[in-house]
N, C-alpha and C positions, 0 to 999 in steps of 0.2 A: 067648877068642875074639879072633881077629886083626883089627885095625882095617882097614877098607877104605881103601886109599890114595886112591880117587877122592872120598871124603867127608872133606875136610880141615878144614872148618869145624865147630866145635862148634855145637850148637843155638842157644845165646845169641849167638854170633858171627854165625851165618847170619841170625838174626832182625834183629840190629842192622844188618848190611850190607843186608839186604832193605829195612828201613825207610829207610835212607839212599838207596838206589837209587830207591825209589818217590817219596820226597820230591824228590830231584833231578830225576827224570824229569817229575814233575808241574810242578815249577818251570820246567823247560825248555819244556814245552808252554805254560804260562801266559805266560812271557816272550815266546814266539813269537806268541801271540795279541795281546799288548800291542804288539809290534813291527808286526804286521799292522795293528792299529788306527792306530798312529802313521803308518805308511807310507801307509795309505789316506787319512788326513787330509791328509798332505803332498801327495799326488797329486791330491786333489780340491778342496782349498780354493782360494779366490781371494785369500786374505790372505797376503802375503809374511811377515808376522810369525808367523802360524800355521805356515806351511811351515818357517820357520827353527826355531821352537820344537819342532816335531815331529821334524825330522831331528837336532837337537841332543840331544833326549831319546833317540832311537834310538841315537845314538852312545854316549851315557852307558851305556845298558843293554848294548849290544853289547860295549863295551870293558871294563866293570867287573863285569858280572853274568853275562852269557850264557856267556862262555868258562869261567869257573870251574864253572858249573853243568853245562856240556857235558862238561868233563873229569871231574867228579865222577860224572856218569851213566855215562860210558864206563868209568871205573875200577871203580866199584861193580858194574857189570854184568859186567865181566871177573872180578872176585873171586868173584861169585856163580856164574858159569858154571864156573870152574875149581875152586871149593871146595865144590860141591854135586853131587848126582847128575845135574843137568840137563846139565852138561858144555858145552863150547863146540862140539863137533861130534857130539853124540849125538842131538840132536833137531833136526828140520828147521826148526823155528820159531826156534831160538836163533841159528843162523848168519845169517839175514837181519837179525835185530835187531842183532847185533854189527856187521855190515858197514854197515848203514844208520846206526848211531850213529857209526861211524868216518867215514863219508862226510859226514854232516851236520856233524860237528865240523870236519872239514877244510874243508867249504864255508863254514862260519862264518868260519874264519880267512882263507881265500883269496878268497872272493867277497863275502859279506855285509858284513863289516867294511870292506873297501876301497870297496865301493859306497856304503855309508852315509857313509864319510869323504869321498868325492868329492862327494857331495850336500851335505854340510855345508860343504865348502870353497867350492863354487859359490854356495850360498845366502848364506854369510857375506860373500862378496865383492860381494854386491848383485845377483847374477844370479838367474835362475829355477831351479827344480828341473830339472837337465839331462835326466834320464831317470827317469820314474816306475818303470821296471823296477828301478833301483838300490835302491829302497826297498820294492818289492813282491815281486819274484821270490823272493828268499831266504826271507822269512817264509812265502810260499805253499807253496814246495817243502818247507821244513822242517815246516810244519804237516801237510802231507799225509803225510810220512814218519813223524812222531810219532804221528799217529792210526793209521796202519797198524801201527806197532810196538805200540801199546797194544792194538789188536784182537788181534794174534797172541799177545801176552802173556797175554791173558785166555782166548782160545779154544784156544791151544796146538795148532794144526792140523798136519797132514802126518806125524805119527808119528816114528818113529826113523830115523836115517840108517843106512847100511850099517854104519858103525863102531859105532853104538849097538846095533844088533841083534847084532853080533859080540860086544860086551862083555857084553850081557845073557845070551847063550846059556850060557856057563859057570856063571853064577849060577843059572839055572833047572835045569841038569843037577845041580848040587850039591844043590839043594833037593829035586829029585825022587828022587835017590839015597838021601837020608837017611831 
């Protein structure tokens, strides 16, 4: 029997990558909840010491933990989509997950981290939190995206893409002809 080139990962490899992907994704979601809690604390407290501690903790997580977890989620999801029958463009629920993961990773680099860093700089210089949006907007948007991606990962809505239907048709014909 000829191996199917669209199924590149062996079962143990697929399972291992799936475990890594689920752990990284859950970590990303948890980190975002933590960032939202810290951002909410910084935005609502009246204590300058608490504001500074909150934004410094946010920077620590954003600089050292969030980006590696985001990249691991993106990479493991890409490996799963390219190495399994789900494919990157075969099912309509996979495409939004990929693009949202890419967008939220990019937003972490270009918006969340700079916003948190500017908040830390302002607070460390003795000023107040310049804009609560700097510490709240990123986690709120990210959390919304991650919850949406989790829901579509579980429900797998919308069926096959046109490409997925086209790739599935020859396999069905071969099976029916046998």
